[in-house]
C-alpha positions in Angstrom: 14.0 11.4 9.3 13.7 7.6 9.7 16.9 5.7 8.7 17.5 2.0 8.0 21.1 0.6 7.8 21.8 -2.5 5.7 25.3 -4.0 5.8 26.6 -7.5 6.4 29.6 -6.2 8.4 28.9 -5.5 12.1 31.7 -3.0 12.3 30.3 -1.0 9.3 26.9 -0.9 10.9 28.4 0.2 14.2 30.2 3.1 12.5 27.1 4.3 10.7 25.1 4.0 13.9 27.7 6.1 15.7 27.8 8.8 12.9 24.0 8.9 12.8 23.8 9.6 16.6 25.3 13.0 15.9 22.2 14.0 13.9 19.3 15.0 16.2 16.7 14.8 13.4 17.6 11.1 12.6 15.8 8.1 14.0 17.4 4.8 13.4 14.5 2.4 12.8 16.4 -0.9 12.1 19.6 -2.7 11.0 19.7 -5.4 8.4 22.5 -7.9 7.5 21.5 -8.5 3.9 19.2 -7.2 1.1 16.3 -9.5 2.0 16.3 -8.3 5.6 16.5 -4.7 4.4 13.4 -5.2 2.2 11.5 -6.8 5.0 12.3 -4.0 7.4 11.7 -1.3 4.9 8.2 -2.8 4.2 7.4 -2.9 8.0 9.0 0.3 9.2 8.8 2.6 6.1 12.2 4.4 6.5 12.8 7.7 4.7 16.4 6.7 4.0 18.2 3.4 3.5 21.9 3.3 3.9 22.7 0.3 1.8 25.9 -1.7 1.3 26.3 -3.2 -2.2 28.2 -6.5 -1.6 26.0 -8.6 0.6 25.1 -12.3 0.6 21.9 -13.4 -1.2 20.0 -10.3 -2.4 22.8 -7.7 -2.8 22.4 -4.0 -2.5 21.9 -3.2 -6.1 19.0 -5.7 -6.4 17.5 -4.5 -3.1 17.6 -0.9 -4.4 15.7 -1.8 -7.5 13.0 -3.3 -5.4 13.0 -0.3 -3.0 12.3 2.1 -5.9 8.9 0.5 -6.3 7.9 1.1 -2.6 5.4 3.8 -1.8 6.4 6.0 -0.2 9.8 5.4 -1.9 12.8 5.8 0.4 15.9 7.6 -0.6 18.7 5.1 -1.1 22.3 6.0 -0.2 24.9 3.3 -1.0 27.8 2.9 1.4 30.4 0.6 -0.1 34.1 -0.2 -0.2 34.1 -0.5 -4.0 33.9 2.4 -6.5 33.3 0.2 -9.6 29.6 -0.1 -8.8 28.9 3.7 -9.0 27.2 3.6 -12.4 25.0 0.6 -11.5 24.1 2.4 -8.2 22.7 5.4 -10.0 20.9 3.2 -12.5 19.2 1.8 -9.5 18.1 5.3 -8.6 20.4 5.9 -5.6 20.7 9.6 -4.5 24.3 9.3 -3.3 27.2 6.9 -3.2 29.6 6.9 -0.2 32.9 5.2 0.0 33.9 3.3 3.2 35.1 4.3 5.7 32.2 6.8 5.5 33.3 10.3 6.5 31.0 12.3 8.8 30.9 15.2 6.4 29.9 13.0 3.5 27.2 11.3 5.5 25.9 14.7 6.5 25.8 15.8 2.9 24.0 12.6 1.9 21.4 13.1 4.6 20.8 16.7 3.3 20.3 15.4 -0.2 17.9 12.8 1.2 15.9 15.5 3.0 15.6 17.4 -0.2 14.5 14.2 -2.1 11.9 13.4 0.6 10.5 16.9 0.6 10.0 16.6 -3.1 12.0 19.7 -4.0 13.8 17.9 -6.8 12.5 15.2 -9.1 13.4 11.6 -8.5 16.5 10.3 -10.4 15.6 8.8 -13.8 14.8 5.1 -13.6 16.6 3.0 -16.2 16.2 -0.6 -17.0 18.3 -2.8 -14.7 21.6 -3.9 -16.2 21.4 -7.4 -14.9 18.7 -9.9 -14.0 17.2 -10.0 -10.6 17.5 -13.2 -8.6 14.2 -12.6 -6.8 10.7 -11.2 -7.5 9.1 -9.1 -4.8 5.5 -9.6 -3.7 4.2 -7.0 -1.2 1.6 -8.3 1.3 -0.2 -6.0 3.7 2.8 -4.1 5.0 5.3 -7.0 4.6 6.7 -8.7 1.6 7.8 -12.0 0.2 10.9 -12.5 -1.9 10.4 -15.3 -4.5 13.6 -16.8 -5.9 13.4 -16.7 -9.7 14.8 -20.3 -9.8 11.7 -21.5 -7.9 9.2 -20.1 -10.4 7.1 -22.6 -12.2 5.0 -20.2 -14.3 3.6 -16.7 -14.4 0.0 -15.9 -15.4 -1.4 -12.4 -16.1 -4.7 -11.6 -14.5 -6.0 -8.0 -14.9 -3.3 -5.6 -13.7 -1.5 -8.3 -11.7 0.8 -11.2 -12.5 0.3 -14.4 -10.4 3.6 -16.1 -9.7 3.2 -19.8 -9.3 6.3 -21.1 -7.5 7.7 -23.9 -5.4 6.2 -22.5 -2.2 2.8 -21.5 -3.5 1.6 -18.5 -5.4 1.8 -14.7 -5.0 0.6 -11.6 -6.8 3.1 -9.0 -8.2 2.4 -5.7 -9.9 4.6 -6.1 -12.9 3.8 -6.7 -16.6 4.2 -10.0 -18.2 6.0 -8.4 -21.1 8.7 -6.8 -18.9 9.2 -10.1 -17.1 9.5 -11.9 -20.4 12.2 -9.5 -21.6 14.2 -9.6 -18.4 14.1 -13.4 -18.0 14.2 -14.4 -21.7 16.7 -17.1 -21.0 14.6 -18.7 -18.3 11.0 -18.1 -19.3 9.1 -19.0 -22.5 5.7 -17.8 -23.6 3.0 -20.4 -24.1 0.0 -18.0 -24.3 -0.6 -14.3 -24.4 -1.2 -14.4 -20.6 1.3 -17.1 -19.5 5.1 -17.6 -19.3 6.6 -20.9 -18.2 10.0 -21.8 -16.8 11.9 -23.6 -19.5 13.1 -26.2 -17.0 9.4 -27.0 -16.1 8.4 -28.0 -19.6 7.8 -31.8 -19.8 5.6 -32.4 -22.8 2.8 -31.1 -25.0 -0.5 -32.9 -25.2 -3.3 -32.4 -27.6 -6.8 -33.0 -26.3 -9.8 -34.4 -28.2 -11.0 -31.0 -29.3 -7.6 -30.2 -30.7 -6.4 -27.9 -28.0 -2.7 -28.2 -27.0 -1.7 -28.1 -23.3 1.8 -27.9 -21.7 2.5 -30.4 -19.0 4.9 -29.1 -16.4 7.1 -31.2 -14.2 5.9 -29.8 -10.8 2.4 -28.6 -11.7 -0.6 -30.9 -11.6 -2.8 -29.0 -14.0 -1.7 -28.8 -17.7 -1.7 -25.2 -19.1 -3.4 -24.1 -22.3 -1.0 -23.3 -25.2 -2.1 -20.8 -27.9 -1.7 -22.0 -31.5 0.9 -19.4 -32.3 3.2 -20.7 -29.6 3.0 -24.4 -30.4 5.8 -24.6 -33.0 8.2 -22.7 -30.8 7.4 -24.9 -27.8 8.0 -28.1 -29.8 11.4 -26.7 -30.7 12.1 -25.9 -27.1 11.3 -29.5 -26.1 13.4 -31.0 -29.0 16.4 -28.9 -27.8 15.8 -29.8 -24.2 15.6 -33.5 -25.1 
């Protein structure tokens, strides 16, 4: 059983490392100091189990777990935390167990047994519910690695077949999510300009009508204006009036 530890506290990682050493079937495949490192290592090393702290800088454990549930094969997530108030959110993120620090040897052993059962497929995966809060990053998987895209850096999203292209401050990436679900999750940040396109509200600069009557949205950091569907024009004009 391949295990990955993710915790920003060196002493907590050391304790888990020591406890895991007592389990002959366990192979420690990496240690991460935050959620972003955990996702990068999980993509590269495909652990069976991720022992995940919740309170970490940047991408926290809850957000990392929501990204991990989309991995294939999907690792079993066990939260190891000093705070009990996150338990409900942890199971919303499809964790299989929730251990309180300092982690006791017998509780870790029980969690590893649950993980082994999960991995073997003897029980169904926990139900996946909608996240209770917005993510701060989108996750693009790239040939065994991944790139985390800060939501605040998104310029616009464009649907193309079964993918969505994320155009952001550092380039563009493909993600396997639906435009509709992204619109619902980030309703305060993104606005629809076309059936296949969402734009960051902060990027909207103006609307221009071309000689053939077609309306285009001009974005602050994007050179090429984007086509606006007729049904979206009135709403976008309202957005610009409010923003101005």
